[in-house]
C-alpha positions as CSV (number, residue, x, y, z in Angstrom):
1,M,153.3,161.1,166.3
2,S,151.1,162.3,162.8
3,E,150.4,165.4,161.5
4,N,146.8,165.4,162.6
5,T,147.7,164.8,166.4
6,L,150.1,167.9,165.6
7,Q,147.7,169.8,164.9
8,L,145.1,169.0,167.5
9,S,145.7,172.1,170.6
10,P,146.9,171.0,174.1
11,T,143.1,170.9,175.4
12,S,142.0,168.3,172.9
13,R,145.3,166.3,173.3
14,R,144.5,165.7,176.7
15,K,140.8,165.0,176.0
16,T,141.6,162.4,173.8
17,L,144.2,160.8,176.3
18,L,141.7,161.1,179.1
19,G,139.3,159.7,176.9
20,A,141.7,156.3,176.0
21,L,142.4,155.9,180.0
22,A,139.0,156.2,180.5
23,G,138.2,153.4,178.1
24,G,141.1,151.3,179.3
25,V,140.3,151.5,182.7
26,G,136.6,150.6,181.9
27,L,138.0,147.8,179.8
28,V,140.0,146.4,182.7
29,A,136.8,146.7,184.9
30,V,134.9,144.5,182.5
31,A,137.5,141.9,181.9
32,S,137.7,141.9,185.7
33,G,134.1,141.7,186.3
34,A,133.9,138.9,183.7
35,Y,136.6,137.0,185.5
36,W,135.0,137.2,188.6
37,F,131.3,136.1,187.3
38,F,132.7,133.5,185.3
39,Y,135.5,132.0,187.0
40,G,137.0,133.4,190.6
41,A,133.4,133.6,192.3
42,H,133.2,129.7,191.9
43,F,136.6,129.3,194.4
44,V,136.6,129.9,198.1
45,S,139.7,129.9,200.1
46,T,141.4,130.2,203.3
47,D,144.7,130.4,205.4
48,N,143.2,129.5,208.5
49,A,143.6,125.6,207.8
50,Y,146.1,122.8,209.7
51,A,147.2,119.7,208.7
52,A,145.4,117.0,211.3
53,V,145.2,113.4,211.7
54,E,143.2,110.7,214.2
55,V,145.7,109.9,216.5
56,A,145.9,106.7,218.2
57,Q,146.2,106.4,221.9
58,V,148.4,103.3,223.0
59,T,147.1,102.3,226.6
60,P,147.5,98.5,228.3
61,S,145.0,96.5,228.7
62,V,146.1,94.9,232.0
63,G,148.2,96.5,234.6
64,G,151.6,95.8,235.7
65,T,155.6,96.9,235.6
66,I,157.0,97.8,232.7
67,S,160.0,95.5,232.1
68,E,160.9,96.7,228.2
69,V,160.4,100.1,226.2
70,L,161.2,99.2,222.9
71,V,160.3,102.8,221.2
72,T,161.4,106.5,221.3
73,D,159.9,109.4,220.5
74,T,159.7,110.2,216.5
75,Q,160.5,106.5,215.6
76,A,158.5,104.7,212.8
77,V,156.6,102.0,213.5
78,K,154.6,99.5,211.8
79,Q,151.1,98.0,212.8
80,G,152.1,95.1,215.0
81,D,155.4,96.0,216.4
82,I,155.9,95.4,220.0
83,L,156.5,99.0,221.7
84,V,156.4,97.8,225.4
85,R,156.5,94.5,227.6
86,I,154.9,94.7,230.8
87,D,156.3,91.7,233.2
88,P,154.1,88.3,232.4
89,T,154.9,86.9,235.9
90,D,151.5,87.7,237.5
91,A,149.7,87.2,234.0
92,T,151.6,83.5,233.6
93,L,150.2,82.6,237.2
94,A,147.1,83.4,236.5
95,L,147.1,81.4,233.3
96,A,148.1,78.3,235.2
97,Q,145.6,78.7,237.9
98,A,143.1,78.9,235.2
99,E,143.9,76.0,233.4
100,A,143.9,74.1,237.2
101,D,140.3,74.9,237.3
102,L,139.3,73.9,233.9
103,A,140.7,70.4,234.0
104,R,139.2,70.0,237.9
105,A,135.7,71.1,236.1
106,V,136.0,68.6,233.1
107,R,136.7,66.2,235.9
108,R,134.0,66.9,238.2
109,V,131.4,67.3,235.1
110,K,133.1,63.6,234.4
111,G,132.1,62.5,237.8
112,F,128.4,63.8,237.4
113,V,128.1,61.8,234.4
114,A,129.4,58.5,236.1
115,N,127.6,59.5,238.9
116,D,124.0,59.4,237.2
117,G,124.7,55.8,236.0
118,S,125.1,54.9,239.9
119,L,122.2,56.7,240.6
120,A,120.2,54.5,238.6
121,A,121.8,51.1,240.0
122,Q,120.7,52.6,243.4
123,I,117.4,53.1,242.4
124,A,117.2,49.6,240.6
125,A,118.4,48.6,243.9
126,R,115.8,50.0,246.1
127,E,113.1,49.0,243.8
128,A,113.7,45.4,244.3
129,D,113.9,46.3,248.0
130,E,110.6,47.8,248.0
131,K,109.1,45.0,246.4
132,R,110.9,42.3,249.0
133,A,109.1,44.4,251.5
134,A,105.5,44.7,249.9
135,A,105.9,40.6,249.7
136,A,107.4,40.3,253.2
137,L,104.4,42.6,254.4
138,S,102.0,40.7,252.3
139,A,103.2,37.5,253.9
140,A,103.0,39.3,257.6
141,E,99.4,40.4,257.2
142,A,98.5,36.8,256.2
143,D,100.0,35.6,259.3
144,F,98.2,38.0,261.5
145,E,95.5,36.9,259.8
146,R,96.0,33.3,260.3
147,A,97.1,33.9,264.1
148,R,93.9,36.1,265.1
149,I,91.6,33.5,263.6
150,D,93.2,30.7,265.4
151,L,93.3,33.2,268.6
152,D,89.2,33.6,268.0
153,R,88.8,30.3,267.8
154,R,90.3,28.9,271.0
155,Q,89.0,32.0,273.1
156,A,85.4,31.1,272.0
157,L,86.2,26.7,272.6
158,A,88.2,27.8,276.1
159,A,84.6,28.9,277.6
160,S,83.4,25.2,277.3
161,G,86.9,23.8,278.6
162,S,87.7,22.0,275.6
163,V,90.9,24.1,275.1
164,S,93.3,24.3,277.7
165,G,95.1,27.5,279.2
166,D,98.2,26.2,277.5
167,E,97.2,26.0,274.1
168,L,95.0,29.1,274.7
169,T,98.3,31.2,275.9
170,R,100.2,29.6,272.4
171,A,97.6,31.0,270.5
172,T,97.7,34.6,272.6
173,N,101.4,34.7,272.1
174,A,101.4,33.4,268.6
175,F,98.8,36.8,267.4
176,A,101.1,38.7,269.5
177,A,104.2,37.9,267.3
178,A,102.1,38.0,264.6
179,Q,101.1,41.7,264.9
180,A,105.1,42.7,266.0
181,N,106.0,41.0,262.7
182,L,103.2,42.8,260.8
183,D,104.0,46.2,262.4
184,A,108.1,45.3,261.5
185,S,107.0,44.8,257.8
186,R,104.8,47.9,257.8
187,A,108.2,49.8,258.9
188,V,110.3,48.1,256.3
189,A,108.0,48.6,253.5
190,A,107.9,52.4,254.5
191,Q,111.6,52.5,254.5
192,A,112.2,50.8,251.3
193,K,109.4,53.1,249.9
194,A,111.5,56.1,251.5
195,N,115.0,54.7,250.4
196,R,113.5,54.7,246.4
197,S,112.3,58.5,246.8
198,T,115.7,59.1,247.9
199,A,117.4,57.4,245.3
200,L,115.1,59.0,242.7
201,S,115.7,62.3,244.2
202,S,119.7,62.1,244.2
203,R,119.6,61.2,240.6
204,E,116.8,64.1,239.4
205,A,119.5,66.3,241.6
206,N,122.5,65.1,239.5
207,A,120.9,64.9,236.4
208,V,120.0,68.8,236.6
209,L,123.8,69.4,236.5
210,I,124.1,67.4,233.0
211,A,120.6,68.4,231.6
212,N,121.2,69.3,227.9
213,A,124.9,69.3,228.3
214,T,127.8,67.2,226.8
215,E,131.4,67.3,229.0
216,E,132.5,70.2,226.7
217,T,129.2,72.5,226.8
218,N,128.7,72.0,230.5
219,P,127.9,75.7,232.1
220,E,130.6,75.0,234.9
221,V,133.1,73.8,231.9
222,T,132.3,76.6,229.5
223,L,133.3,79.1,232.6
224,A,136.1,77.6,233.5
225,R,137.0,77.8,229.7
226,A,136.2,81.1,229.2
227,R,138.0,82.1,232.5
228,R,141.4,80.2,231.0
229,D,140.8,82.1,227.8
230,Q,140.6,85.3,229.4
231,A,143.7,84.6,231.3
232,A,145.7,84.1,228.4
233,V,144.2,87.1,226.4
234,D,145.7,88.7,229.4
235,L,149.2,87.1,229.3
236,E,149.0,87.9,225.2
237,R,148.3,91.2,226.0
238,T,151.2,91.8,228.4
239,V,152.6,93.0,224.9
240,V,151.9,96.0,223.9
241,R,152.0,96.5,219.7
242,A,151.4,99.3,218.0
243,P,147.7,99.6,216.6
244,V,148.8,101.6,213.1
245,D,151.6,102.5,211.0
246,G,153.1,105.9,212.3
247,I,155.3,107.8,214.5
248,V,155.9,107.6,218.2
249,A,154.8,110.5,219.7
250,K,154.2,112.0,223.4
251,R,155.7,108.8,224.8
252,T,155.5,109.1,228.9
253,V,156.3,105.2,229.8
254,Q,159.6,104.7,231.6
255,L,161.6,101.3,232.4
256,G,160.1,100.0,235.9
257,Q,156.9,102.0,235.9
258,R,154.1,100.4,237.8
259,V,151.1,101.2,235.2
260,Q,147.1,100.4,235.1
261,A,145.0,99.6,232.4
262,G,143.9,102.6,230.6
263,M,146.8,104.6,231.5
264,P,148.2,106.3,229.0
265,L,151.8,105.3,227.5
266,L,152.6,107.4,224.3
267,A,150.4,108.0,220.7
268,V,151.1,106.7,217.6
269,V,150.4,109.1,214.9
270,P,149.4,107.4,211.3
271,V,151.0,110.7,209.6
272,Q,150.1,108.4,206.1
273,E,146.3,109.3,206.9
274,M,146.9,113.0,207.6
275,H,143.7,115.1,206.2
276,V,143.4,118.9,206.9
277,D,140.7,120.8,209.1
278,A,140.3,124.2,207.0
279,N,138.2,126.7,209.2
280,F,136.2,128.6,206.1
281,K,133.8,131.9,207.0
282,E,130.5,130.8,207.1
283,V,129.7,133.2,204.2
284,Q,131.8,131.3,202.1
285,L,129.8,127.9,202.4
286,E,126.8,128.7,200.6
287,N,128.0,126.5,197.1
288,V,130.7,124.4,199.2
289,H,129.4,120.4,199.0
290,P,130.9,117.4,200.0
291,G,133.1,115.8,197.4
292,Q,134.4,119.0,195.7
293,P,138.3,119.6,194.5
294,V,140.4,121.0,196.8
295,K,143.9,122.7,196.0
296,L,146.1,123.2,199.0
297,H,149.7,124.8,199.9
298,A,151.5,123.9,203.0
299,D,153.6,126.7,204.8
300,L,156.5,124.0,204.9
301,Y,156.9,123.8,201.3
302,G,155.9,126.9,199.7
303,G,153.9,127.1,196.8
304,G,156.3,124.8,194.6
305,V,154.1,122.2,196.4
306,T,150.4,121.6,195.7
307,Y,147.8,119.1,197.1
308,H,144.9,117.6,195.7
309,G,142.4,117.5,198.1
310,I,138.4,116.2,198.2
311,V,136.3,117.8,200.9
312,E,135.0,115.2,203.3
313,G,132.6,116.9,205.1
314,F,131.3,119.6,207.4
315,S,132.2,119.9,211.6
316,G,128.6,119.5,213.4
317,G,129.1,123.3,214.6
318,S,131.3,126.5,214.6
319,G,134.3,126.4,216.5
320,A,132.9,129.1,219.2
321,A,130.2,126.9,219.9
322,F,132.9,123.8,220.9
323,S,135.3,126.4,222.9
324,A,136.1,125.8,226.2
325,I,134.1,129.0,227.0
326,P,131.5,129.5,224.8
327,A,130.3,132.9,223.5
328,Q,127.0,134.3,225.7
329,N,125.6,136.1,222.5
330,A,122.4,136.7,224.8
331,T,124.0,139.2,227.0
332,G,122.9,143.0,226.1
333,N,126.8,143.5,224.9
334,W,126.7,141.8,221.4
335,I,128.5,142.1,218.7
336,K,128.1,140.0,215.7
337,V,131.4,138.7,214.3
338,V,131.6,136.2,211.5
339,Q,131.5,132.6,212.2
340,R,134.2,130.1,211.1
341,L,133.1,126.5,210.4
342,P,135.6,123.2,210.1
343,V,135.6,121.7,206.7
344,R,137.6,118.5,206.6
345,I,139.5,117.7,203.4
346,K,140.9,114.6,202.4
347,L,144.5,114.6,200.8
348,D,146.1,112.4,198.3
349,P,148.0,109.8,200.1
350,G,150.7,109.4,197.0
351,E,151.5,112.9,197.9
352,I,151.8,112.8,201.3
353,A,153.9,110.0,200.8
354,T,156.1,112.3,198.3
355,H,156.0,115.4,200.8
356,P,155.0,114.3,204.3
357,L,153.2,116.5,206.4
358,K,152.9,116.7,210.2
359,V,150.0,117.3,212.8
360,G,149.5,121.1,213.1
361,L,151.4,122.3,210.2
362,S,149.5,125.8,208.3
363,M,148.3,125.3,205.4
364,T,145.9,127.5,202.4
365,A,143.1,125.8,200.8
366,E,141.1,126.7,197.6
367,I,137.5,124.7,197.1
368,D,136.2,124.9,193.8
369,T,132.9,125.0,194.0
370,R,131.8,124.4,190.3
371,K,131.9,120.7,190.4
372,L,131.9,117.4,192.0
373,N,134.8,114.6,191.9
């Protein structure tokens, strides 16, 4: 202590120390304010954050009896690995039936095509019959006209006795025969015309079945082929495969169990695609935008492991808005509660591979609102 200080009175010395203390406190306050203004105010953090992932539910596309279960809970699987087999007997029989129906449809369509040529030949034959009947009708009309004239002539001569009764009788009989022959020829001509019309209608009906299509593109063949393909797909679906890489969880399926299409069998958790749902207070989100960098820590590893992420987006509503029993804020007994909005944070896949996470683990997240990645 200097000689000047020793000469100060106790009161002066106390004032000097208090002034120094006040200056130090002020300096700390200024430093703290500057730190907060220039740095700390640009960060928002929360410990209300949890690891999450889009879980893949495994359900069968066809029903049947479980014949084999190849995985257990916690087992790691790759996309495409076989998880469960369903007894393929029913699907195999359905495929065999569908293939038989397809072969029958192909033969039926080939019959339609072949029948078209046969019906064309029939039409040509009916046209020839119609022409022949028309010629016969013309001949019958000529015979009838000749018999009529001959009868009229003999009837005119019969009054004078120039024609015998026997000759008149023969002329009358010839006229009657010509009349009958004419009627028969007309009937034959009408039948020939009707037969030709029937043949034309049959060909038109057959043509509708093969119009604007080949044997391969005919609707009957196409329908049968689609049913065959569906049966083949159903048979393939008796083998249930992993939709993504991940860890098996919530396995409920058992050997011998009868399952229906869409029934949950198990879940595959793609832990390599983990993200974080951080629930920030609404008052913290004024300057938070997608693309901003985030530092995260998992309670599993403590502060020694830091994850780096990016803000992906915001939920469409607060947690309270989507709760099972939403708050009734229109009631009289209303108390304002600060709401939290889930923020989705994308994690670095490399860091997840090095330090794996599981769904639901607690996290802390700190967003740097100064910049965008």
